[in-house]
Phi, psi and omega in degrees: 000139182250141178266353184243046178290132180296139178276156178241125179291144184305330184265004176295137178288155178298321178302311180296318178302313180296310184292320186262341183243297186301317184275351185243006181218174180266357180283144179254347183214141184231143173286137177259126184242149175226112182055040176087350180261135177284123182249350180178187176228153180218143178203194183300325181301317179289322180296320181301336182280353182248129176301136182300336177293340182261357183300322181294333188249355180256143179260158177295332177298328180286333184251354184297147174279117183295146177255129173252178184301339183293338184258000183271136174225160176262157179300335181268356180292144178284129181284344182247000000 
């Protein structure tokens, strides 16, 4: 597990996300941020749900899987 996964801005287009992140790195899921706050995650699973014709006009914020409090942990939390 990596602590330095690159963030994706909420307004990045799906096309840019696919071309610059999904196809160029080993990460399968990215945190989506809005003004420094993580608002969700996005990966190939979310991209598959959007027709490729809409990638230029859809943002990752629109397709991101929202994060609720159940998935948040602190860096000091015990993993086991």
